[in-house]
Structure formats: C-alpha cells, structure tokens
Biopython code that builds the backbone (N, CA, C, O; Angstrom):
import numpy as np
from Bio.PDB.StructureBuilder import StructureBuilder

atoms = [
    (1, "MET", "N", (62.959, 86.856, 101.553)),
    (1, "MET", "CA", (61.716, 86.525, 101.761)),
    (1, "MET", "C", (60.865, 86.418, 100.304)),
    (1, "MET", "O", (60.921, 87.310, 99.458)),
    (2, "SER", "N", (60.198, 85.384, 100.173)),
    (2, "SER", "CA", (59.593, 84.957, 98.783)),
    (2, "SER", "C", (58.194, 85.171, 99.115)),
    (2, "SER", "O", (57.778, 85.489, 100.230)),
    (3, "GLY", "N", (57.402, 84.950, 97.929)),
    (3, "GLY", "CA", (55.916, 84.800, 98.091)),
    (3, "GLY", "C", (55.265, 85.955, 97.459)),
    (3, "GLY", "O", (56.004, 86.830, 97.006)),
    (4, "PRO", "N", (54.109, 86.076, 97.370)),
    (4, "PRO", "CA", (53.263, 87.132, 96.840)),
    (4, "PRO", "C", (53.617, 88.536, 97.508)),
    (4, "PRO", "O", (54.049, 88.522, 98.660)),
    (5, "PRO", "N", (53.463, 89.680, 96.876)),
    (5, "PRO", "CA", (53.733, 90.909, 97.168)),
    (5, "PRO", "C", (52.798, 91.287, 98.343)),
    (5, "PRO", "O", (51.627, 90.910, 98.307)),
    (6, "ARG", "N", (53.280, 92.038, 99.414)),
    (6, "ARG", "CA", (52.389, 92.384, 100.556)),
    (6, "ARG", "C", (51.304, 93.298, 100.074)),
    (6, "ARG", "O", (50.222, 93.322, 100.661)),
    (7, "HIS", "N", (51.536, 94.016, 99.079)),
    (7, "HIS", "CA", (50.597, 94.947, 98.533)),
    (7, "HIS", "C", (50.167, 94.575, 97.210)),
    (7, "HIS", "O", (50.966, 94.583, 96.274)),
    (8, "PRO", "N", (48.847, 94.219, 97.053)),
    (8, "PRO", "CA", (48.412, 93.815, 95.662)),
    (8, "PRO", "C", (48.698, 94.743, 94.522)),
    (8, "PRO", "O", (48.871, 94.250, 93.408)),
    (9, "TRP", "N", (48.763, 96.024, 94.691)),
    (9, "TRP", "CA", (49.058, 97.109, 93.769)),
    (9, "TRP", "C", (50.622, 96.989, 93.244)),
    (9, "TRP", "O", (50.949, 97.468, 92.158)),
    (10, "ALA", "N", (51.511, 96.345, 94.063)),
    (10, "ALA", "CA", (53.020, 96.262, 93.738)),
    (10, "ALA", "C", (53.161, 95.495, 92.417)),
    (10, "ALA", "O", (53.927, 95.890, 91.537)),
    (11, "ARG", "N", (52.401, 94.378, 92.291)),
    (11, "ARG", "CA", (52.482, 93.741, 90.750)),
    (11, "ARG", "C", (52.189, 94.603, 89.700)),
    (11, "ARG", "O", (52.900, 94.643, 88.696)),
    (12, "ASN", "N", (50.947, 95.478, 89.886)),
    (12, "ASN", "CA", (50.519, 96.164, 88.818)),
    (12, "ASN", "C", (51.589, 97.244, 88.483)),
    (12, "ASN", "O", (51.855, 97.547, 87.320)),
    (13, "PHE", "N", (52.148, 97.771, 89.498)),
    (13, "PHE", "CA", (53.173, 98.839, 89.437)),
    (13, "PHE", "C", (54.386, 98.433, 88.523)),
    (13, "PHE", "O", (54.906, 99.154, 87.673)),
    (14, "VAL", "N", (54.774, 97.029, 88.883)),
    (14, "VAL", "CA", (55.849, 96.456, 88.130)),
    (14, "VAL", "C", (55.554, 96.079, 86.785)),
    (14, "VAL", "O", (56.405, 96.214, 85.906)),
    (15, "LEU", "N", (54.329, 95.582, 86.533)),
    (15, "LEU", "CA", (53.894, 95.249, 85.196)),
    (15, "LEU", "C", (53.990, 96.495, 84.273)),
    (15, "LEU", "O", (54.339, 96.339, 83.103)),
    (16, "VAL", "N", (53.747, 97.501, 84.672)),
    (16, "VAL", "CA", (53.647, 98.908, 83.781)),
    (16, "VAL", "C", (54.914, 99.585, 83.910)),
    (16, "VAL", "O", (55.174, 100.456, 83.079)),
    (17, "GLY", "N", (55.746, 99.320, 84.825)),
    (17, "GLY", "CA", (56.938, 100.031, 85.006)),
    (17, "GLY", "C", (56.777, 101.376, 85.565)),
    (17, "GLY", "O", (57.543, 102.293, 85.269)),
    (18, "GLY", "N", (55.772, 101.507, 86.384)),
    (18, "GLY", "CA", (55.309, 102.804, 86.925)),
    (18, "GLY", "C", (54.696, 103.744, 86.016)),
    (18, "GLY", "O", (54.503, 104.896, 86.404)),
    (19, "ARG", "N", (54.335, 103.349, 84.733)),
    (19, "ARG", "CA", (53.733, 104.277, 83.760)),
    (19, "ARG", "C", (52.275, 104.273, 84.103)),
    (19, "ARG", "O", (51.721, 103.300, 84.615)),
    (20, "THR", "N", (51.744, 105.264, 83.837)),
    (20, "THR", "CA", (50.192, 105.462, 84.051)),
    (20, "THR", "C", (49.354, 106.003, 82.865)),
    (20, "THR", "O", (48.154, 106.279, 82.893)),
    (21, "GLY", "N", (50.224, 106.106, 81.796)),
    (21, "GLY", "CA", (49.466, 106.575, 80.529)),
    (21, "GLY", "C", (50.089, 106.001, 79.420)),
    (21, "GLY", "O", (51.054, 105.263, 79.616)),
    (22, "THR", "N", (49.650, 106.245, 78.155)),
    (22, "THR", "CA", (50.060, 105.825, 76.894)),
    (22, "THR", "C", (49.927, 106.927, 75.852)),
    (22, "THR", "O", (49.244, 107.917, 76.115)),
    (23, "ARG", "N", (50.524, 106.808, 74.728)),
    (23, "ARG", "CA", (50.213, 107.663, 73.764)),
    (23, "ARG", "C", (49.011, 107.788, 72.775)),
    (23, "ARG", "O", (48.727, 108.670, 71.963)),
    (24, "TRP", "N", (48.427, 106.670, 73.093)),
    (24, "TRP", "CA", (47.003, 106.416, 72.486)),
    (24, "TRP", "C", (45.866, 107.016, 73.239)),
    (24, "TRP", "O", (45.888, 107.045, 74.469)),
    (25, "ARG", "N", (44.944, 107.460, 72.596)),
    (25, "ARG", "CA", (43.668, 107.989, 73.498)),
    (25, "ARG", "C", (42.833, 106.630, 73.645)),
    (25, "ARG", "O", (42.412, 105.987, 72.683)),
    (26, "MET", "N", (42.678, 106.332, 74.817)),
    (26, "MET", "CA", (41.783, 105.026, 75.034)),
    (26, "MET", "C", (40.678, 105.376, 76.216)),
    (26, "MET", "O", (40.920, 105.578, 77.406)),
    (27, "LEU", "N", (39.602, 105.388, 75.654)),
    (27, "LEU", "CA", (38.491, 105.499, 76.762)),
    (27, "LEU", "C", (37.901, 104.171, 77.022)),
    (27, "LEU", "O", (38.274, 103.237, 76.312)),
    (28, "VAL", "N", (36.977, 103.958, 78.003)),
    (28, "VAL", "CA", (36.554, 102.551, 78.437)),
    (28, "VAL", "C", (35.821, 102.055, 77.260)),
    (28, "VAL", "O", (35.697, 100.836, 77.135)),
    (29, "HIS", "N", (35.306, 102.876, 76.358)),
    (29, "HIS", "CA", (34.468, 102.153, 75.148)),
    (29, "HIS", "C", (35.247, 102.031, 73.849)),
    (29, "HIS", "O", (34.672, 101.627, 72.839)),
    (30, "THR", "N", (36.536, 102.365, 73.834)),
    (30, "THR", "CA", (37.313, 102.124, 72.892)),
    (30, "THR", "C", (37.419, 100.712, 72.492)),
    (30, "THR", "O", (37.723, 99.851, 73.319)),
    (31, "LEU", "N", (37.165, 100.419, 71.168)),
    (31, "LEU", "CA", (37.431, 99.018, 70.656)),
    (31, "LEU", "C", (38.681, 98.725, 70.285)),
    (31, "LEU", "O", (39.470, 99.557, 69.836)),
    (32, "VAL", "N", (38.956, 97.346, 70.480)),
    (32, "VAL", "CA", (40.413, 96.911, 70.414)),
    (32, "VAL", "C", (40.300, 95.632, 69.528)),
    (32, "VAL", "O", (39.686, 94.644, 69.931)),
    (33, "SER", "N", (40.876, 95.675, 68.377)),
    (33, "SER", "CA", (40.882, 94.485, 67.635)),
    (33, "SER", "C", (42.236, 93.978, 67.297)),
    (33, "SER", "O", (43.222, 94.694, 67.467)),
    (34, "SER", "N", (42.333, 92.658, 66.782)),
    (34, "SER", "CA", (43.743, 92.122, 66.529)),
    (34, "SER", "C", (44.063, 92.662, 65.300)),
    (34, "SER", "O", (43.224, 92.914, 64.435)),
    (35, "ALA", "N", (45.422, 92.876, 65.180)),
    (35, "ALA", "CA", (46.015, 93.543, 63.779)),
    (35, "ALA", "C", (46.710, 92.265, 63.057)),
    (35, "ALA", "O", (47.707, 92.408, 62.349)),
    (36, "GLY", "N", (46.228, 91.263, 63.245)),
    (36, "GLY", "CA", (46.685, 90.033, 62.570)),
    (36, "GLY", "C", (46.858, 88.868, 63.428)),
    (36, "GLY", "O", (46.499, 88.890, 64.605)),
    (37, "THR", "N", (47.410, 87.823, 62.866)),
    (37, "THR", "CA", (47.571, 86.564, 63.615)),
    (37, "THR", "C", (49.093, 86.501, 64.020)),
    (37, "THR", "O", (49.966, 86.267, 63.184)),
    (38, "HIS", "N", (49.324, 86.696, 65.192)),
    (38, "HIS", "CA", (50.648, 86.543, 65.769)),
    (38, "HIS", "C", (50.519, 85.495, 66.977)),
    (38, "HIS", "O", (49.469, 85.380, 67.608)),
    (39, "PRO", "N", (51.544, 84.822, 67.219)),
    (39, "PRO", "CA", (51.552, 83.702, 68.294)),
    (39, "PRO", "C", (51.361, 84.538, 69.588)),
    (39, "PRO", "O", (51.799, 85.685, 69.677)),
    (40, "PRO", "N", (50.737, 83.959, 70.512)),
    (40, "PRO", "CA", (50.510, 84.542, 71.763)),
    (40, "PRO", "C", (51.829, 85.088, 72.465)),
    (40, "PRO", "O", (51.821, 86.127, 73.126)),
    (41, "ALA", "N", (52.894, 84.352, 72.281)),
    (41, "ALA", "CA", (54.214, 84.760, 72.874)),
    (41, "ALA", "C", (54.525, 86.161, 72.468)),
    (41, "ALA", "O", (55.188, 86.858, 73.235)),
    (42, "ALA", "N", (54.086, 86.652, 71.283)),
    (42, "ALA", "CA", (54.555, 87.869, 70.812)),
    (42, "ALA", "C", (53.915, 88.907, 71.673)),
    (42, "ALA", "O", (54.312, 90.058, 71.496)),
    (43, "ALA", "N", (53.051, 88.715, 72.519)),
    (43, "ALA", "CA", (52.378, 89.710, 73.468)),
    (43, "ALA", "C", (53.313, 90.135, 74.652)),
    (43, "ALA", "O", (53.030, 91.044, 75.432)),
    (44, "GLY", "N", (54.468, 89.374, 74.705)),
    (44, "GLY", "CA", (55.437, 89.522, 75.820)),
    (44, "GLY", "C", (55.337, 88.451, 76.831)),
    (44, "GLY", "O", (54.564, 87.496, 76.754)),
    (45, "PRO", "N", (56.313, 88.715, 77.941)),
    (45, "PRO", "CA", (56.340, 87.810, 78.938)),
    (45, "PRO", "C", (55.365, 87.832, 80.115)),
    (45, "PRO", "O", (55.347, 86.916, 80.937)),
    (46, "GLN", "N", (54.483, 88.985, 80.189)),
    (46, "GLN", "CA", (53.633, 89.066, 81.261)),
    (46, "GLN", "C", (52.393, 88.257, 80.834)),
    (46, "GLN", "O", (51.893, 88.329, 79.712)),
    (47, "PRO", "N", (51.955, 87.495, 81.817)),
    (47, "PRO", "CA", (50.646, 86.714, 81.563)),
    (47, "PRO", "C", (49.470, 87.697, 81.371)),
    (47, "PRO", "O", (48.554, 87.326, 80.637)),
    (48, "GLU", "N", (49.408, 88.772, 81.885)),
    (48, "GLU", "CA", (48.342, 89.776, 81.813)),
    (48, "GLU", "C", (48.299, 90.204, 80.526)),
    (48, "GLU", "O", (47.188, 90.232, 79.998)),
    (49, "ALA", "N", (49.345, 90.580, 79.831)),
    (49, "ALA", "CA", (49.206, 91.170, 78.439)),
    (49, "ALA", "C", (48.813, 89.957, 77.476)),
    (49, "ALA", "O", (48.026, 90.177, 76.555)),
    (50, "ARG", "N", (49.343, 88.687, 77.668)),
    (50, "ARG", "CA", (49.107, 87.585, 76.946)),
    (50, "ARG", "C", (47.556, 87.330, 77.025)),
    (50, "ARG", "O", (46.956, 86.992, 76.005)),
    (51, "ALA", "N", (46.910, 87.486, 78.204)),
    (51, "ALA", "CA", (45.406, 87.220, 78.414)),
    (51, "ALA", "C", (44.743, 88.373, 77.614)),
    (51, "ALA", "O", (43.819, 88.085, 76.853)),
    (52, "LEU", "N", (45.109, 89.520, 77.722)),
    (52, "LEU", "CA", (44.595, 90.704, 76.920)),
    (52, "LEU", "C", (44.477, 90.258, 75.439)),
    (52, "LEU", "O", (43.434, 90.274, 74.785)),
    (53, "TYR", "N", (45.738, 89.847, 74.992)),
    (53, "TYR", "CA", (45.809, 89.743, 73.561)),
    (53, "TYR", "C", (45.003, 88.579, 73.095)),
    (53, "TYR", "O", (44.381, 88.649, 72.036)),
    (54, "LEU", "N", (44.988, 87.466, 73.872)),
    (54, "LEU", "CA", (44.195, 86.235, 73.393)),
    (54, "LEU", "C", (42.801, 86.683, 73.490)),
    (54, "LEU", "O", (42.106, 86.250, 72.571)),
    (55, "LYS", "N", (42.171, 87.456, 74.377)),
    (55, "LYS", "CA", (40.776, 87.936, 74.278)),
    (55, "LYS", "C", (40.472, 88.643, 73.010)),
    (55, "LYS", "O", (39.464, 88.437, 72.334)),
    (56, "VAL", "N", (41.361, 89.445, 72.748)),
    (56, "VAL", "CA", (41.238, 90.424, 71.417)),
    (56, "VAL", "C", (41.247, 89.372, 70.144)),
    (56, "VAL", "O", (40.544, 89.599, 69.159)),
    (57, "LEU", "N", (42.012, 88.316, 70.224)),
    (57, "LEU", "CA", (42.049, 87.273, 68.963)),
    (57, "LEU", "C", (40.641, 86.681, 68.772)),
    (57, "LEU", "O", (40.306, 86.261, 67.664)),
    (58, "ASP", "N", (39.811, 86.640, 69.827)),
    (58, "ASP", "CA", (38.403, 86.119, 69.816)),
    (58, "ASP", "C", (37.567, 87.175, 69.096)),
    (58, "ASP", "O", (36.546, 86.794, 68.523)),
    (59, "GLY", "N", (37.885, 88.399, 69.073)),
    (59, "GLY", "CA", (37.011, 89.183, 68.238)),
    (59, "GLY", "C", (37.164, 90.793, 68.926)),
    (59, "GLY", "O", (37.699, 90.878, 70.031)),
    (60, "PRO", "N", (36.768, 91.815, 68.361)),
    (60, "PRO", "CA", (36.921, 93.040, 68.867)),
    (60, "PRO", "C", (36.126, 93.220, 70.392)),
    (60, "PRO", "O", (34.994, 92.784, 70.599)),
    (61, "ARG", "N", (36.829, 93.839, 71.253)),
    (61, "ARG", "CA", (36.217, 94.080, 72.582)),
    (61, "ARG", "C", (36.587, 95.595, 72.956)),
    (61, "ARG", "O", (37.438, 96.274, 72.382)),
    (62, "SER", "N", (35.826, 95.969, 73.968)),
    (62, "SER", "CA", (36.140, 97.358, 74.483)),
    (62, "SER", "C", (37.320, 97.296, 75.579)),
    (62, "SER", "O", (37.511, 96.267, 76.227)),
    (63, "VAL", "N", (37.937, 98.216, 75.714)),
    (63, "VAL", "CA", (38.847, 98.429, 76.806)),
    (63, "VAL", "C", (38.280, 97.987, 78.137)),
    (63, "VAL", "O", (38.924, 97.162, 78.784)),
    (64, "ALA", "N", (37.093, 98.476, 78.625)),
    (64, "ALA", "CA", (36.428, 98.085, 79.789)),
    (64, "ALA", "C", (36.106, 96.568, 79.810)),
    (64, "ALA", "O", (36.206, 95.928, 80.857)),
    (65, "GLU", "N", (35.713, 95.992, 78.622)),
    (65, "GLU", "CA", (35.267, 94.547, 78.712)),
    (65, "GLU", "C", (36.756, 93.652, 78.840)),
    (65, "GLU", "O", (36.849, 92.583, 79.443)),
    (66, "LEU", "N", (37.692, 94.232, 78.248)),
    (66, "LEU", "CA", (39.002, 93.373, 78.423)),
    (66, "LEU", "C", (39.457, 93.513, 79.790)),
    (66, "LEU", "O", (39.904, 92.529, 80.380)),
    (67, "SER", "N", (39.386, 94.628, 80.339)),
    (67, "SER", "CA", (39.861, 94.821, 81.629)),
    (67, "SER", "C", (38.993, 93.865, 82.759)),
    (67, "SER", "O", (39.544, 93.212, 83.645)),
    (68, "ALA", "N", (37.850, 93.915, 82.581)),
    (68, "ALA", "CA", (36.965, 92.965, 83.480)),
    (68, "ALA", "C", (37.172, 91.549, 83.123)),
    (68, "ALA", "O", (37.439, 90.805, 84.067)),
    (69, "SER", "N", (37.107, 91.075, 82.049)),
    (69, "SER", "CA", (37.236, 89.746, 81.726)),
    (69, "SER", "C", (38.608, 89.176, 82.076)),
    (69, "SER", "O", (38.687, 87.986, 82.380)),
    (70, "CYS", "N", (39.681, 89.941, 82.053)),
    (70, "CYS", "CA", (41.051, 89.367, 82.399)),
    (70, "CYS", "C", (41.459, 89.637, 83.755)),
    (70, "CYS", "O", (42.512, 89.184, 84.204)),
    (71, "GLY", "N", (40.581, 90.438, 84.505)),
    (71, "GLY", "CA", (41.022, 90.801, 85.840)),
    (71, "GLY", "C", (42.047, 91.691, 86.172)),
    (71, "GLY", "O", (42.608, 91.729, 87.267)),
    (72, "VAL", "N", (42.304, 92.471, 85.122)),
    (72, "VAL", "CA", (43.351, 93.419, 85.230)),
    (72, "VAL", "C", (42.838, 94.915, 85.504)),
    (72, "VAL", "O", (41.920, 95.332, 84.799)),
    (73, "PRO", "N", (43.321, 95.641, 86.374)),
    (73, "PRO", "CA", (42.925, 96.964, 86.623)),
    (73, "PRO", "C", (42.732, 97.946, 85.365)),
    (73, "PRO", "O", (43.617, 97.834, 84.516)),
    (74, "LEU", "N", (41.841, 98.780, 85.132)),
    (74, "LEU", "CA", (41.554, 99.487, 83.964)),
    (74, "LEU", "C", (42.925, 100.252, 83.568)),
    (74, "LEU", "O", (43.387, 100.177, 82.430)),
    (75, "GLY", "N", (43.475, 100.923, 84.505)),
    (75, "GLY", "CA", (44.774, 101.662, 84.080)),
    (75, "GLY", "C", (45.952, 100.767, 83.588)),
    (75, "GLY", "O", (46.684, 101.095, 82.655)),
    (76, "VAL", "N", (46.050, 99.819, 84.167)),
    (76, "VAL", "CA", (47.007, 98.693, 83.704)),
    (76, "VAL", "C", (46.739, 98.107, 82.441)),
    (76, "VAL", "O", (47.667, 97.720, 81.731)),
    (77, "THR", "N", (45.452, 97.998, 82.068)),
    (77, "THR", "CA", (44.952, 97.318, 80.935)),
    (77, "THR", "C", (45.170, 98.345, 79.802)),
    (77, "THR", "O", (45.480, 97.941, 78.681)),
    (78, "ARG", "N", (45.013, 99.713, 80.071)),
    (78, "ARG", "CA", (45.373, 100.803, 78.974)),
    (78, "ARG", "C", (46.805, 100.717, 78.734)),
    (78, "ARG", "O", (47.147, 100.625, 77.554)),
    (79, "VAL", "N", (47.666, 100.729, 79.588)),
    (79, "VAL", "CA", (49.023, 100.710, 79.373)),
    (79, "VAL", "C", (49.554, 99.468, 78.596)),
    (79, "VAL", "O", (50.336, 99.617, 77.657)),
    (80, "LEU", "N", (49.124, 98.254, 78.994)),
    (80, "LEU", "CA", (49.441, 97.208, 78.350)),
    (80, "LEU", "C", (48.880, 96.982, 76.944)),
    (80, "LEU", "O", (49.502, 96.343, 76.095)),
    (81, "LEU", "N", (47.640, 97.549, 76.726)),
    (81, "LEU", "CA", (47.299, 97.650, 75.497)),
    (81, "LEU", "C", (47.842, 98.587, 74.470)),
    (81, "LEU", "O", (47.794, 98.399, 73.254)),
    (82, "GLY", "N", (48.404, 99.692, 75.128)),
    (82, "GLY", "CA", (49.141, 100.687, 74.455)),
    (82, "GLY", "C", (50.549, 100.175, 74.053)),
    (82, "GLY", "O", (51.196, 100.698, 73.146)),
    (83, "ASP", "N", (50.951, 99.200, 74.729)),
    (83, "ASP", "CA", (52.402, 98.410, 74.469)),
    (83, "ASP", "C", (52.005, 97.531, 73.330)),
    (83, "ASP", "O", (52.743, 97.554, 72.345)),
    (84, "LEU", "N", (50.868, 96.698, 73.310)),
    (84, "LEU", "CA", (50.702, 95.827, 72.240)),
    (84, "LEU", "C", (50.204, 96.693, 70.996)),
    (84, "LEU", "O", (50.374, 96.204, 69.879)),
    (85, "ALA", "N", (49.707, 97.725, 71.091)),
    (85, "ALA", "CA", (49.359, 98.684, 69.904)),
    (85, "ALA", "C", (50.713, 99.184, 69.234)),
    (85, "ALA", "O", (50.899, 99.287, 68.022)),
    (86, "GLY", "N", (51.694, 99.498, 70.317)),
    (86, "GLY", "CA", (52.884, 99.967, 69.801)),
    (86, "GLY", "C", (53.804, 98.918, 69.011)),
    (86, "GLY", "O", (54.733, 99.276, 68.287)),
    (87, "ARG", "N", (53.466, 97.668, 69.218)),
    (87, "ARG", "CA", (54.279, 96.657, 68.500)),
    (87, "ARG", "C", (53.387, 96.164, 67.430)),
    (87, "ARG", "O", (53.722, 95.116, 66.878)),
    (88, "GLY", "N", (52.403, 96.702, 67.086)),
    (88, "GLY", "CA", (51.543, 96.322, 65.948)),
    (88, "GLY", "C", (50.734, 94.987, 66.091)),
    (88, "GLY", "O", (50.421, 94.340, 65.092)),
    (89, "LEU", "N", (50.415, 94.607, 67.320)),
    (89, "LEU", "CA", (49.742, 93.247, 67.640)),
    (89, "LEU", "C", (48.161, 93.605, 67.769)),
    (89, "LEU", "O", (47.345, 92.709, 67.551)),
    (90, "VAL", "N", (47.732, 94.886, 68.115)),
    (90, "VAL", "CA", (46.472, 95.238, 68.145)),
    (90, "VAL", "C", (46.214, 96.580, 67.554)),
    (90, "VAL", "O", (47.140, 97.371, 67.372)),
    (91, "THR", "N", (44.802, 96.897, 67.206)),
    (91, "THR", "CA", (44.441, 98.073, 66.543)),
    (91, "THR", "C", (43.461, 98.729, 67.535)),
    (91, "THR", "O", (42.530, 98.084, 68.016)),
    (92, "LEU", "N", (43.673, 99.941, 67.814)),
    (92, "LEU", "CA", (42.854, 100.649, 68.521)),
    (92, "LEU", "C", (41.843, 101.514, 67.870)),
    (92, "LEU", "O", (42.264, 102.420, 67.151)),
    (93, "HIS", "N", (40.676, 101.372, 68.010)),
    (93, "HIS", "CA", (39.582, 102.106, 67.277)),
    (93, "HIS", "C", (39.045, 103.195, 68.045)),
    (93, "HIS", "O", (37.930, 103.085, 68.557)),
    (94, "ALA", "N", (39.758, 104.273, 68.178)),
    (94, "ALA", "CA", (39.419, 105.413, 68.964)),
    (94, "ALA", "C", (38.547, 106.284, 68.214)),
    (94, "ALA", "O", (37.988, 107.159, 68.877)),
    (95, "ASP", "N", (38.314, 106.238, 67.004)),
    (95, "ASP", "CA", (37.598, 107.292, 66.257)),
    (95, "ASP", "C", (36.055, 106.941, 66.345)),
    (95, "ASP", "O", (35.258, 107.584, 65.662)),
    (96, "ILE", "N", (35.704, 106.099, 67.039)),
    (96, "ILE", "CA", (34.225, 105.904, 67.318)),
    (96, "ILE", "C", (33.567, 107.008, 68.095)),
    (96, "ILE", "O", (34.080, 107.182, 69.201)),
    (97, "ASP", "N", (32.622, 107.748, 67.815)),
    (97, "ASP", "CA", (31.891, 108.708, 68.423)),
    (97, "ASP", "C", (30.953, 108.035, 69.527)),
    (97, "ASP", "O", (29.997, 107.411, 69.067)),
    (98, "PRO", "N", (31.074, 108.067, 70.780)),
    (98, "PRO", "CA", (30.402, 107.545, 71.689)),
    (98, "PRO", "C", (28.911, 107.979, 71.704)),
    (98, "PRO", "O", (28.007, 107.271, 72.147)),
    (99, "PHE", "N", (28.755, 109.179, 71.191)),
    (99, "PHE", "CA", (27.344, 109.949, 71.220)),
    (99, "PHE", "C", (26.740, 109.721, 69.858)),
    (99, "PHE", "O", (25.719, 110.371, 69.634)),
    (100, "SER", "N", (27.185, 108.905, 68.885)),
    (100, "SER", "CA", (26.653, 108.765, 67.613)),
    (100, "SER", "C", (25.098, 108.175, 67.844)),
    (100, "SER", "O", (24.793, 107.463, 68.801)),
    (101, "PRO", "N", (24.258, 108.564, 66.887)),
    (101, "PRO", "CA", (22.871, 107.881, 67.158)),
    (101, "PRO", "C", (22.985, 106.399, 67.023)),
    (101, "PRO", "O", (22.148, 105.721, 67.619)),
    (102, "HIS", "N", (23.867, 105.834, 66.351)),
    (102, "HIS", "CA", (23.874, 104.376, 65.997)),
    (102, "HIS", "C", (24.254, 103.663, 67.306)),
    (102, "HIS", "O", (23.623, 102.675, 67.682)),
    (103, "ILE", "N", (25.344, 104.199, 68.035)),
    (103, "ILE", "CA", (25.751, 103.674, 69.271)),
    (103, "ILE", "C", (24.654, 103.802, 70.193)),
    (103, "ILE", "O", (24.222, 102.808, 70.776)),
    (104, "LEU", "N", (24.183, 104.915, 70.364)),
    (104, "LEU", "CA", (23.041, 105.162, 71.294)),
    (104, "LEU", "C", (21.924, 104.224, 71.077)),
    (104, "LEU", "O", (21.321, 103.720, 72.025)),
    (105, "GLU", "N", (21.637, 103.980, 69.834)),
    (105, "GLU", "CA", (20.422, 103.013, 69.684)),
    (105, "GLU", "C", (20.838, 101.547, 70.100)),
    (105, "GLU", "O", (19.986, 100.769, 70.527)),
    (106, "ARG", "N", (22.233, 101.164, 69.961)),
    (106, "ARG", "CA", (22.487, 99.889, 70.139)),
    (106, "ARG", "C", (22.487, 99.724, 71.789)),
    (106, "ARG", "O", (22.039, 98.705, 72.315)),
    (107, "LEU", "N", (22.960, 100.676, 72.448)),
    (107, "LEU", "CA", (22.916, 100.826, 74.017)),
    (107, "LEU", "C", (21.358, 100.692, 74.410)),
    (107, "LEU", "O", (21.076, 99.837, 75.249)),
    (108, "LEU", "N", (20.394, 101.430, 73.895)),
    (108, "LEU", "CA", (19.186, 101.329, 74.219)),
    (108, "LEU", "C", (18.496, 99.959, 73.948)),
    (108, "LEU", "O", (17.677, 99.416, 74.690)),
    (109, "ASP", "N", (18.983, 99.478, 72.713)),
    (109, "ASP", "CA", (18.551, 98.019, 72.462)),
    (109, "ASP", "C", (18.922, 96.997, 73.544)),
    (109, "ASP", "O", (18.134, 96.145, 73.954)),
    (110, "GLY", "N", (20.220, 97.151, 73.986)),
    (110, "GLY", "CA", (20.787, 96.278, 75.022)),
    (110, "GLY", "C", (20.025, 96.481, 76.316)),
    (110, "GLY", "O", (19.632, 95.522, 76.980)),
    (111, "LEU", "N", (19.825, 97.722, 76.662)),
    (111, "LEU", "CA", (19.044, 97.927, 77.982)),
    (111, "LEU", "C", (17.835, 97.424, 77.833)),
    (111, "LEU", "O", (17.436, 96.790, 78.810)),
    (112, "ARG", "N", (17.104, 97.498, 76.910)),
    (112, "ARG", "CA", (15.716, 96.956, 76.674)),
    (112, "ARG", "C", (15.858, 95.364, 76.791)),
    (112, "ARG", "O", (15.036, 94.746, 77.469)),
    (113, "ALA", "N", (16.743, 94.800, 76.232)),
    (113, "ALA", "CA", (16.940, 93.334, 76.422)),
    (113, "ALA", "C", (17.141, 92.788, 77.722)),
    (113, "ALA", "O", (16.991, 91.592, 77.971)),
    (114, "LEU", "N", (17.468, 93.627, 78.532)),
    (114, "LEU", "CA", (17.568, 93.146, 80.062)),
    (114, "LEU", "C", (16.225, 93.114, 80.663)),
    (114, "LEU", "O", (16.081, 92.769, 81.836)),
]
sb = StructureBuilder()
sb.init_structure("model")
sb.init_model(0)
sb.init_chain("A")
sb.init_seg("    ")
for serial, (resi, resn, name, xyz) in enumerate(atoms, 1):
    if name == "N":
        sb.init_residue(resn, " ", resi, " ")
    sb.init_atom(name, np.array(xyz, "f"), 0.0, 1.0, " ", f" {name:<3s}", serial, name[0])
structure = sb.get_structure()
C-alpha cells in the first residue's frame, strides 16, 4: 500500500529517527543564523531540513519563527536544527538572556506597534 501515512505524526517520527532532543539548549526564542554559505543540498535529503536552512540563509530567525514559517512542528524543528548545528551549517545563539532589559524593550515596542 502506498500513499501518505495514515497518521500525520508518522512522517515527523521518521524525520528525526524517533529522537526528541538535541545536545544544544534551544528555547523558542533562541536565534539561529547561518554559519556560512553552503549549498542547500548540504542540509541533507529531507525537504524540511532544507527549508529550515534556506530560511536561516535569509537572516537570523528564532526557533519558533522557523518552525511556524516552515510548517514543521517545534520538536522536529529543534532536532533538525540540532543536526544542522552539528554539521556546522547553522549557529545557535542560546546565550541571549530573554529577560534582559534590551529584549524586553524590543518586545514592548513591538506590542505597541500592533
């Protein structure tokens, strides 16, 4: 029997090989940037990993933004980004303090703009 899997989560499970974590600390606001200019094929055979990588090439993005814009579940996004970081294709900027006054001011400015 061919065709799409009967359960939508089956593809996600296969994409990450059943893994649910990564060795990198990645929060939803962790910024991800390109570690250089590599061809999109370097991201691997999965179209989801390539899509994430191509978005990062456009400029730094948060993990949550990448997940939403590529339509990849957050947990899968984290594992795929961990794989990309492990191969040196992306850099994870986990050292940003989410409670720094600068970040909170930017958040307030964004909310006021709405």
